[in-house]
N, CA, C and O of each residue as an XYZ file, in Angstrom:
784
protein
N     121.918     92.568    102.109
C     120.703     92.518    101.600
C     120.677     94.207    100.904
O     120.867     95.136    101.690
N     120.464     94.469     99.611
C     120.282     95.938     99.594
C     118.802     96.280     98.765
O     118.250     95.524     97.966
N     118.441     97.318     99.095
C     116.931     97.733     98.803
C     116.901     97.453     97.198
O     115.825     97.059     96.747
N     118.055     97.631     96.246
C     117.998     97.497     94.971
C     117.586     96.205     94.682
O     116.801     96.062     93.745
N     118.011     95.113     95.386
C     117.537     93.493     94.942
C     116.456     93.405     95.157
O     116.096     92.230     95.089
N     115.461     94.273     95.470
C     114.006     93.986     95.534
C     113.265     94.827     94.785
O     113.523     96.025     94.670
N     112.180     94.166     94.165
C     111.305     94.770     93.186
C     109.931     95.174     93.919
O     109.821     94.665     95.035
N     109.105     95.803     93.603
C     107.709     96.361     93.878
C     106.816     95.097     93.896
O     105.855     95.092     94.665
N     107.093     93.878     92.998
C     106.549     92.751     92.924
C     106.968     91.803     93.856
O     106.548     90.661     93.674
N     107.760     92.022     94.891
C     108.259     91.073     95.757
C     106.673     90.871     96.609
O     105.739     91.672     96.647
N     106.754     89.893     97.064
C     105.414     89.594     98.166
C     106.242     90.273     99.538
O     107.416     90.363     99.898
N     104.926     90.680    100.057
C     104.778     91.212    101.444
C     105.526     90.429    102.501
O     106.097     90.992    103.435
N     105.505     88.818    102.293
C     106.305     88.384    103.167
C     107.659     88.216    102.970
O     108.379     88.138    103.965
N     108.228     88.134    101.650
C     109.605     88.268    101.502
C     110.115     89.699    101.901
O     111.308     89.816    102.181
N     109.354     90.711    101.942
C     109.797     91.924    102.083
C     109.925     91.868    103.678
O     110.976     92.241    104.200
N     109.071     91.496    104.297
C     109.042     91.358    105.904
C     110.349     90.616    106.267
O     111.181     91.129    107.015
N     110.517     89.297    105.672
C     111.626     88.617    105.498
C     113.057     89.422    105.487
O     113.916     89.409    106.369
N     113.064     90.036    104.399
C     114.218     90.969    104.184
C     114.578     91.939    105.229
O     115.720     92.377    105.369
N     113.551     92.269    105.974
C     113.721     93.578    106.913
C     114.044     92.679    108.037
O     114.929     93.294    108.630
N     113.811     91.458    108.736
C     113.896     90.582    109.548
C     115.491     90.303    109.674
O     116.142     90.289    110.719
N     115.918     90.102    108.467
C     117.172     89.683    108.185
C     118.184     90.460    108.481
O     119.200     89.979    108.982
N     118.071     91.723    108.232
C     118.907     93.077    108.711
C     119.706     92.715    110.042
O     119.301     92.144    111.055
N     121.064     93.264    109.706
C     121.998     93.200    110.911
C     122.219     94.340    111.531
O     123.103     95.106    111.148
N     121.295     94.643    112.765
C     121.177     95.914    113.226
C     120.326     95.629    114.514
O     119.708     94.568    114.592
N     120.284     96.533    115.504
C     119.460     96.322    116.729
C     118.000     96.761    116.264
O     117.644     97.489    115.337
N     117.249     96.032    117.276
C     115.751     95.882    116.866
C     115.246     97.279    116.836
O     114.505     97.649    115.925
N     115.586     97.999    117.715
C     115.157     99.459    117.762
C     115.321    100.244    116.402
O     114.369    100.730    115.791
N     116.563    100.310    116.021
C     116.882    100.757    114.540
C     116.186    100.352    113.589
O     115.716    101.100    112.732
N     115.997     98.782    113.636
C     115.063     98.356    112.411
C     113.621     98.798    112.621
O     112.879     99.396    111.842
N     113.456     98.473    113.542
C     111.805     99.104    113.899
C     111.650    100.541    113.731
O     110.654    100.871    113.088
N     112.401    101.470    114.157
C     112.324    102.655    113.468
C     112.466    103.047    112.340
O     111.816    103.983    111.874
N     113.434    102.327    111.645
C     113.765    102.584    110.162
C     112.073    101.857    109.176
O     111.747    102.229    108.049
N     111.364    100.901    109.952
C     110.385    100.577    109.154
C     109.141    101.374    109.497
O     108.172    101.487    108.746
N     109.265    101.962    110.803
C     108.011    102.872    111.032
C     108.252    104.104    110.028
O     107.272    104.547    109.431
N     109.501    104.664    109.822
C     109.752    105.614    108.835
C     109.430    105.673    107.552
O     108.969    106.633    106.935
N     109.761    104.320    107.070
C     109.400    104.069    105.660
C     108.042    103.942    105.463
O     107.564    104.398    104.424
N     107.180    103.285    106.456
C     105.621    103.193    106.532
C     105.133    104.592    106.346
O     104.363    104.856    105.422
N     105.537    105.470    107.162
C     105.090    106.942    107.059
C     105.170    107.471    105.499
O     104.153    107.777    104.876
N     106.523    107.544    104.928
C     106.758    107.717    103.704
C     105.840    107.048    102.674
O     105.450    107.677    101.690
N     105.459    105.636    102.925
C     105.049    104.909    101.868
C     103.353    105.257    101.670
O     102.647    105.024    100.689
N     102.993    105.893    102.963
C     101.878    106.047    102.779
C     101.276    107.711    102.556
O     100.151    108.177    102.733
N     102.431    108.279    102.140
C     102.028    109.759    101.895
C     101.980    109.627    100.199
O     102.334    108.600     99.620
N     101.565    110.639     99.619
C     101.440    110.812     98.367
C     102.897    111.193     97.482
O     102.955    112.073     96.623
N     103.771    110.524     97.807
C     104.946    110.862     97.084
C     105.990    109.955     96.464
O     107.213    110.090     96.442
N     105.044    108.779     95.851
C     105.466    108.024     94.980
C     106.428    108.710     93.643
O     106.174    109.724     92.992
N     107.584    107.780     93.511
C     108.720    108.344     92.786
C     109.731    109.320     93.235
O     110.676    109.610     92.502
N     109.549    109.944     94.643
C     110.628    110.363     95.332
C     110.943    109.695     96.777
O     111.902    109.975     97.495
N     109.894    108.724     97.048
C     110.100    107.994     98.285
C     111.371    107.506     98.733
O     111.816    107.595     99.877
N     111.813    107.082     97.924
C     113.775    106.492     98.325
C     114.490    107.761     98.488
O     115.342    107.873     99.370
N     114.183    108.773     97.652
C     115.194    110.060     97.774
C     114.665    110.875     99.374
O     115.428    111.587    100.027
N     113.517    110.635     99.690
C     113.054    111.149    100.828
C     113.502    110.147    102.174
O     113.803    110.635    103.264
N     113.493    109.144    101.986
C     114.436    108.586    102.910
C     115.889    108.664    103.450
O     116.346    108.721    104.592
N     116.485    108.646    102.137
C     117.982    109.323    102.318
C     118.310    110.662    102.867
O     119.223    111.002    103.620
N     116.993    111.596    102.111
C     117.001    113.232    102.700
C     116.725    112.956    104.194
O     117.336    113.705    104.957
N     115.926    112.030    104.763
C     115.518    112.296    106.293
C     116.637    111.836    106.948
O     117.184    112.497    107.831
N     117.060    110.641    106.548
C     118.144    110.187    107.008
C     119.530    111.017    107.373
O     120.160    110.907    108.425
N     119.822    111.795    106.357
C     120.760    112.879    106.419
C     120.567    113.975    107.488
O     121.504    114.287    108.223
N     119.214    114.627    107.586
C     118.592    115.565    108.154
C     118.749    115.417    109.787
O     119.098    116.270    110.603
N     118.326    113.873    110.007
C     118.320    113.335    111.361
C     119.387    112.997    111.993
O     119.402    113.011    113.224
N     120.384    112.662    111.316
C     121.487    111.914    111.744
C     121.970    112.560    113.234
O     122.072    111.894    114.264
N     122.218    113.873    113.125
C     122.639    114.446    114.551
C     121.658    114.049    115.706
O     122.073    113.900    116.855
N     120.629    113.919    115.438
C     119.471    113.665    116.315
C     119.258    112.302    116.955
O     119.217    112.044    118.158
N     119.137    111.511    115.959
C     119.001    110.059    116.166
C     119.179    109.392    114.613
O     119.151    110.048    113.572
N     119.340    108.133    114.704
C     119.859    107.136    113.573
C     118.908    106.054    113.494
O     118.511    105.557    114.547
N     118.418    105.549    112.193
C     117.862    104.467    111.906
C     118.177    103.545    110.928
O     118.943    103.827    110.007
N     117.709    102.588    111.037
C     117.995    101.613    109.620
C     117.282    102.057    108.180
O     116.125    101.810    107.842
N     118.081    102.628    107.587
C     117.784    102.978    106.241
C     117.146    102.060    105.382
O     116.080    102.159    104.775
N     118.019    101.104    105.436
C     117.644     99.540    104.413
C     116.134     99.274    104.858
O     115.278     99.258    103.974
N     115.846     99.109    105.904
C     114.722     98.688    106.645
C     113.467     99.946    106.039
O     112.306     99.648    105.762
N     113.964    101.129    105.952
C     113.118    102.215    105.474
C     112.901    102.120    103.824
O     111.845    102.439    103.279
N     113.797    101.747    103.291
C     113.803    101.605    101.760
C     113.103    100.392    101.347
O     112.357    100.387    100.368
N     113.300     99.485    101.986
C     112.360     98.081    101.636
C     110.757     98.359    102.157
O     109.836     97.808    101.554
N     110.535     99.110    103.133
C     109.301     99.544    103.668
C     108.619    100.010    102.673
O     107.544     99.506    102.344
N     109.263    101.245    101.936
C     108.529    102.107    100.905
C     108.079    101.194     99.845
O     107.171    101.704     99.189
N     108.404    100.043     99.466
C     108.002     99.554     98.592
C     106.519     99.051     98.477
O     105.888     98.640     97.504
N     106.102     99.256    100.062
C     104.358     98.866    100.231
C     103.647     99.811     99.237
O     102.565     99.400     98.819
N     104.041    100.905     98.829
C     103.480    101.912     97.978
C     103.897    101.617     96.601
O     105.061    101.993     96.463
N     103.528    101.211     95.761
C     103.824    100.827     94.228
C     102.922    100.721     93.272
O     101.745    100.743     93.633
N     103.142    100.620     92.232
C     101.989    100.560     90.975
C     100.709     99.920     91.169
O      99.637    100.308     90.705
N     100.921     98.849     91.936
C      99.774     97.976     92.004
C      98.888     98.580     93.408
O      97.668     98.484     93.539
N      99.749     99.157     94.308
C      98.922     99.448     95.650
C      98.674    101.059     95.793
O      97.936    101.542     96.651
N      99.363    101.779     94.872
C      99.242    103.384     94.952
C      97.997    103.841     95.068
O      97.565    104.622     95.915
N      97.303    103.207     93.980
C      95.760    104.096     93.739
C      94.913    103.705     95.062
O      94.392    104.619     95.701
N      94.780    102.473     95.446
C      93.799    101.777     96.817
C      94.559    102.858     98.065
O      93.806    103.508     98.791
N      95.713    102.946     98.188
C      96.413    103.562     99.402
C      95.997    105.189     99.269
O      95.400    105.795    100.159
N      96.335    105.657     98.260
C      95.725    107.190     98.148
C      94.371    107.314     97.902
O      93.895    108.391     98.262
N      93.526    106.432     97.334
C      92.127    106.644     97.692
C      91.833    106.684     99.210
O      91.236    107.672     99.638
N      92.122    105.904     99.884
C      91.691    105.527    101.222
C      92.199    106.861    102.012
O      91.471    107.310    102.897
N      93.378    107.470    101.722
C      93.826    108.695    102.401
C      93.053    109.759    101.999
O      92.922    110.645    102.844
N      92.516    109.912    100.960
C      91.629    110.851    100.292
C      90.289    110.714    101.071
O      89.807    111.739    101.552
N      89.690    109.592    101.223
C      88.484    109.429    101.743
C      88.464    109.758    103.135
O      87.499    110.301    103.672
N      89.825    109.342    103.898
C      89.999    109.955    105.373
C      89.880    111.550    105.408
O      89.150    112.222    106.137
N      90.671    111.929    104.558
C      90.645    113.458    104.333
C      89.470    114.138    104.297
O      89.369    115.202    104.908
N      88.645    113.725    103.727
C      87.072    114.236    103.242
C      86.243    114.344    104.530
O      85.342    115.182    104.490
N      86.412    113.540    105.834
C      85.915    113.624    106.765
C      86.138    115.279    107.568
O      85.382    115.891    108.322
N      87.396    115.607    107.065
C      87.788    116.763    107.747
C      87.691    118.005    106.839
O      87.365    119.084    107.332
N      87.976    117.879    105.483
C      87.837    119.045    104.846
C      86.698    119.261    103.639
O      86.329    120.335    103.162
N      86.264    117.943    103.302
C      85.085    117.624    102.171
C      85.920    117.416    101.184
O      87.117    117.700    101.224
N      85.160    116.755     99.962
C      85.581    116.315     98.682
C      84.755    115.567     97.857
O      84.135    114.604     98.308
N      84.676    115.929     96.624
C      83.291    115.285     95.912
C      83.599    114.380     94.835
O      82.810    113.916     94.012
N      85.096    114.142     94.959
C      85.753    113.335     93.809
C      85.332    111.947     93.722
O      85.656    111.428     94.790
N      84.732    111.043     92.926
C      84.435    109.436     93.113
C      85.722    108.713     92.614
O      86.648    109.302     92.057
N      85.687    107.415     92.864
C      86.721    106.694     92.628
C      87.526    106.547     91.414
O      88.749    106.402     91.432
N      86.561    106.601     90.009
C      86.939    106.569     88.816
C      87.763    107.743     88.378
O      88.759    107.761     87.655
N      87.038    108.856     89.063
C      87.713    110.278     88.631
C      89.056    110.257     89.374
O      89.980    110.890     88.862
N      89.251    109.651     90.432
C      90.474    109.623     91.421
C      91.688    108.826     90.485
O      92.771    109.253     90.085
N      91.099    107.626     90.332
C      92.015    106.806     89.418
C      92.504    106.947     88.157
O      93.513    106.356     87.773
N      91.702    107.874     87.319
C      91.817    108.650     86.249
C      93.069    109.463     86.031
O      93.881    109.436     85.107
N      93.000    110.308     87.298
C      94.499    110.932     87.296
C      95.846    110.254     87.190
O      96.773    110.828     86.618
N      95.986    109.054     87.721
C      97.135    108.291     87.714
C      97.404    107.621     86.532
O      98.215    106.699     86.448
N      96.690    108.096     85.545
C      96.901    107.267     84.154
C      97.912    108.313     83.282
O      97.551    109.293     82.630
N      99.346    107.779     83.480
C     100.480    108.547     82.839
C     101.655    107.587     82.173
O     101.743    106.367     82.309
N     102.285    108.209     81.634
C     103.318    107.397     80.956
C     104.766    108.759     81.031
O     104.674    109.956     80.761
N     105.859    108.054     81.444
C     106.683    108.907     81.767
C     106.995    109.752     82.454
O     106.047    110.066     83.173
N     108.259    110.590     82.720
C     108.349    111.394     83.905
C     107.574    112.890     83.671
O     107.368    113.658     84.610
N     107.249    113.127     82.522
C     106.493    114.427     82.182
C     105.349    114.210     82.769
O     104.784    115.093     83.415
N     104.765    112.756     82.586
C     103.259    112.275     82.922
C     103.331    112.218     84.383
O     102.316    112.532     85.005
N     104.366    111.867     85.013
C     104.317    111.441     86.306
C     104.384    113.048     87.177
O     104.003    113.168     88.341
N     104.783    113.867     86.580
C     104.951    115.371     87.045
C     103.618    116.050     87.096
O     103.205    116.660     88.083
N     102.894    115.885     85.828
C     101.497    116.300     85.556
C     100.795    115.762     86.535
O     100.198    116.546     87.273
N     100.684    114.284     86.794
C     100.119    113.853     88.063
C     100.326    114.278     89.334
O      99.368    114.584     90.044
N     101.310    114.332     89.673
C     101.666    115.167     90.917
C     101.104    116.633     91.073
O     100.640    117.061     92.129
N     101.206    117.418     89.794
C     100.082    118.806     90.088
C      98.965    118.321     90.191
O      98.455    118.335     91.311
N      98.307    117.801     89.192
C      97.208    117.481     89.382
C      96.260    116.905     90.807
O      95.069    117.084     91.064
N      97.074    116.336     91.389
C      97.194    115.757     92.944
C      96.857    116.832     93.843
O      95.852    117.004     94.532
N      97.927    117.537     93.695
C      98.046    118.712     94.525
C      97.127    120.026     94.311
O      96.892    120.790     95.247
N      96.628    120.229     93.007
C      95.778    121.224     92.836
C      94.372    120.410     92.893
O      93.496    120.816     93.657
N      94.199    119.492     92.246
C      92.787    119.135     92.227
C      92.342    118.344     93.723
O      91.329    118.666     94.344
N      92.977    117.619     94.023
C      92.693    116.605     94.911
C      93.117    117.211     96.266
O      92.303    117.304     97.185
N      94.457    117.641     96.388
C      95.004    118.767     97.129
C      94.906    118.594     98.952
O      95.818    118.071     99.593
N      93.875    119.036     99.472
C      93.975    119.168    101.113
C      93.397    117.914    101.456
O      94.005    117.305    102.336
N      92.147    117.246    100.883
C      91.774    115.980    101.353
C      92.993    114.828    101.354
O      93.207    114.075    102.304
N      93.534    114.838    100.452
C      94.495    113.798    100.188
C      95.719    114.004    101.302
O      96.109    113.161    102.110
N      96.154    115.198    101.139
C      97.379    115.402    102.072
C      96.963    115.199    103.608
O      97.594    114.370    104.265
N      95.957    115.902    104.184
C      95.307    115.662    105.613
C      95.329    114.372    105.703
O      96.131    113.794    106.437
N      94.328    113.667    104.864
C      94.099    112.249    104.862
C      95.380    111.377    105.192
O      95.395    110.596    106.144
N      96.531    111.578    104.277
C      97.551    110.777    104.290
C      98.485    111.112    105.777
O      99.118    110.425    106.578
N      98.251    112.157    105.662
C      99.445    112.643    107.164
C      98.356    111.984    108.465
O      98.866    111.543    109.495
N      97.306    111.984    108.330
C      96.291    111.018    109.426
C      96.756    109.600    109.360
O      97.158    109.077    110.400
N      96.742    108.963    108.303
C      96.680    107.414    108.075
C      98.157    107.200    108.325
O      98.481    106.461    109.254
N      99.139    107.818    107.532
C     100.589    107.528    107.866
C     101.069    107.454    109.188
O     101.827    106.601    109.651
N     100.489    108.560    109.834
C     101.004    108.489    111.330
C     100.330    107.516    112.167
O     100.932    106.887    113.038
N      99.301    107.400    111.965
C      98.777    106.172    112.716
C      99.471    104.795    112.295
O     100.085    104.083    113.090
N      99.331    104.578    111.232
C     100.100    103.247    110.820
C     101.747    103.037    110.918
O     102.288    101.931    110.938
N     102.425    104.291    110.975
C     103.700    104.224    111.592
C     103.944    103.992    112.983
O     104.801    103.241    113.449
N     103.037    104.769    113.670
C     103.227    104.679    115.241
C     102.561    103.030    115.751
O     102.886    102.535    116.830
N     101.874    102.529    115.050
C     101.389    100.977    115.044
C     102.445    100.141    114.576
O     102.582     99.059    115.147
N     103.166    100.421    113.704
C     104.359     99.491    113.202
C     105.415     99.594    113.895
O     105.953     98.516    114.148
N     105.917    100.529    114.300
C     107.182    100.577    115.451
C     107.272     99.183    116.715
O     108.205     98.385    116.806
N     106.159     99.213    117.487
C     106.101     98.357    118.250
C     106.016     96.736    117.781
O     106.541     95.757    118.311
N     105.181     96.822    116.621
C     104.923     95.243    115.942
C     106.344     94.840    115.649
O     106.785     93.794    116.125
N     107.161     95.705    114.805
C     108.296     95.417    114.369
C     109.392     95.089    115.319
O     110.249     94.215    115.191
N     109.192     96.088    116.471
C     110.277     95.871    117.718
C     110.028     94.471    117.870
O     110.955     93.733    117.535
N     108.846     93.876    118.357
C     108.699     92.671    118.847
C     109.081     91.292    117.878
O     109.546     90.212    118.242
N     108.719     91.737    116.585
C     109.007     90.783    115.762
C     110.827     90.981    115.358
O     111.453     90.020    114.912
N     111.306     91.954    115.525
C     112.773     91.708    115.286
C     113.454     91.146    116.381
O     114.488     90.502    116.210
N     112.846     91.379    117.756
C     113.720     91.014    118.683
C     113.227     89.462    118.666
O     114.150     88.721    119.005
N     112.206     88.878    118.408
C     111.881     87.484    118.397
C     112.662     86.803    117.399
O     113.073     85.666    117.635
N     112.943     87.453    116.168
C     113.182     86.887    115.129
C     115.175     86.797    115.513
O     115.916     85.922    115.065
N     115.507     87.689    116.216
C     116.936     87.649    116.441
C     117.345     86.628    117.696
O     118.420     86.047    117.845
N     116.276     86.587    118.475
C     116.589     85.318    119.565
C     116.468     84.114    118.966
O     117.204     83.211    119.363
N     115.577     83.874    117.957
C     115.601     82.552    117.264
C     116.895     82.440    116.481
O     117.368     81.307    116.563
N     117.631     83.314    115.718
C     118.736     83.224    114.699
C     119.977     82.977    115.756
O     120.209     83.647    116.762
N     120.572     82.058    115.360
C     121.847     81.700    116.201
C     122.788     82.796    115.523
O     122.977     83.107    114.347
N     123.400     83.344    116.961
C     124.583     84.502    116.755
C     126.035     83.919    116.528
O     126.180     82.810    117.042
N     127.079     84.394    115.907
C     128.407     83.827    115.728
C     128.732     83.513    117.199
O     129.011     82.329    117.387
N     128.756     84.189    118.120
C     129.336     83.550    119.513
C     128.833     82.582    120.136
O     129.463     81.883    120.930
N     127.655     82.443    119.845
C     126.784     81.230    120.292
C     127.443     79.793    119.411
O     127.712     78.712    119.935
N     127.561     80.065    118.307
C     128.260     79.034    117.271
C     129.740     78.690    117.661
O     130.194     77.551    117.551
N     130.366     79.625    118.066
C     131.752     79.887    118.413
C     131.995     78.907    120.002
O     132.983     78.228    120.279
N     130.828     79.108    120.797
C     130.997     78.273    121.997
C     130.619     77.033    122.039
O     131.032     76.263    122.906
N     129.658     76.636    120.963
C     129.320     75.256    120.810
C     130.651     74.547    120.025
O     130.953     73.366    120.192
N     131.236     75.286    119.325
C     132.481     74.375    118.387
C     133.744     74.821    119.000
O     134.486     75.662    118.491
N     133.942     74.247    120.064
C     135.443     74.600    120.792
C     136.383     73.915    120.041
O     136.095     72.770    119.694
N     137.458     74.392    119.719
C     138.827     73.795    119.527
C     139.543     73.043    120.501
O     139.615     73.569    121.612
N     140.026     72.068    120.363
C     140.996     71.179    121.292
C     142.228     71.570    121.381
O     142.872     70.975    120.517
N     142.968     72.356    122.063
C     144.326     72.624    121.745
C     145.304     71.360    122.390
O     145.296     71.076    123.588
N     145.996     70.785    121.545
C     146.799     69.935    122.375
C     147.812     70.393    123.466
O     148.374     71.488    123.444
N     148.007     69.328    124.537
C     149.051     69.868    125.564
C     150.158     69.611    125.114
O     150.316     68.903    124.119
N     151.241     70.223    125.874
C     152.763     70.002    125.756
C     153.113     68.508    125.670
O     152.325     67.743    126.226
N     153.901     68.122    125.214
C     154.220     66.630    125.267
C     154.917     66.567    126.745
O     155.561     67.529    127.163
N     154.781     65.619    127.350
C     155.381     65.417    128.668
C     156.418     64.565    128.441
O     156.422     63.760    127.510
N     157.427     64.710    129.350
C     158.792     64.145    129.073
C     158.592     62.745    129.840
O     158.070     62.630    130.949
N     159.058     61.798    129.119
C     159.153     60.507    129.861
C     159.613     59.939    130.966
O     159.185     58.930    131.527
N     160.749     60.814    131.341
C     161.612     60.800    132.672
C     160.531     61.225    133.545
O     160.040     60.395    134.310
N     159.961     62.810    133.512
C     159.181     62.893    134.372
C     158.042     62.108    134.739
O     157.701     62.083    135.922
N     157.484     61.535    133.969
C     156.331     60.443    134.227
C     156.555     59.504    135.051
O     155.802     59.266    135.996
N     157.993     58.624    134.707
C     158.476     57.789    135.539
C     158.901     58.446    137.119
O     158.867     57.722    138.115
N     159.177     59.452    137.171
C     159.667     60.020    138.737
C     158.483     59.906    139.407
O     158.376     59.398    140.523
N     157.205     60.559    138.482
C     155.921     60.821    139.242
C     155.271     59.367    139.701
O     154.467     59.332    140.632
N     155.604     58.372    139.110
C     155.079     56.988    139.409
C     155.937     56.454    140.649
O     155.530     55.710    141.542
N     156.983     56.901    140.529
C     158.059     56.116    141.669
C     157.628     57.092    142.679
O     157.542     56.513    143.762
N     157.319     58.352    142.769
C     157.005     58.956    144.061
C     155.806     58.571    144.726
O     155.678     58.571    145.950
N     154.677     58.148    143.674
C     153.540     57.682    144.373
C     153.672     56.414    145.056
O     153.061     56.101    146.077
N     154.605     55.622    144.357
C     154.487     54.324    144.683
C     155.312     54.035    146.204
O     155.128     53.017    146.871
N     156.189     55.082    146.562
C     157.136     54.818    147.714
C     156.131     55.376    149.068
O     156.563     55.324    150.220
């Protein structure tokens, strides 16, 4: 299953099932999901998939994670959820560095069309919202990704136990190999030996 087969309109249950169906170790899938969760909760919509690929490339000598799980998880942040997620990040950030923007002003920033509009939105987020959003998103993303790893690890391990593996299927369906045909003279001899 590839991340390109999924859309941001996919239900959370479908996204979760897609992750659980991946063929990898539970650790790799859980780590990939946690990394995807971290990236999804930062104000990086539009470049999140690229960030996953770059992060995988940079960390390859140190550790590996399931990139498909990460790519699926970044769909949490999509055009429908982007404003509520970023607003929550912003509000958390205002506890540390302050901020006076209300929800309507914040949502207005995200009204854009095309790539040039997206780029203007990114610049506006950095310049006008800036530090509260970035600090808040780092706090929220770190917390959520740290919680995601153990939850996904248990879910994947449970799912993989429930799913029949190829080796179990092979052991259950044994092929019967016919024996060498027995010579009829040899059978007669063995009968005579036993009868005497």
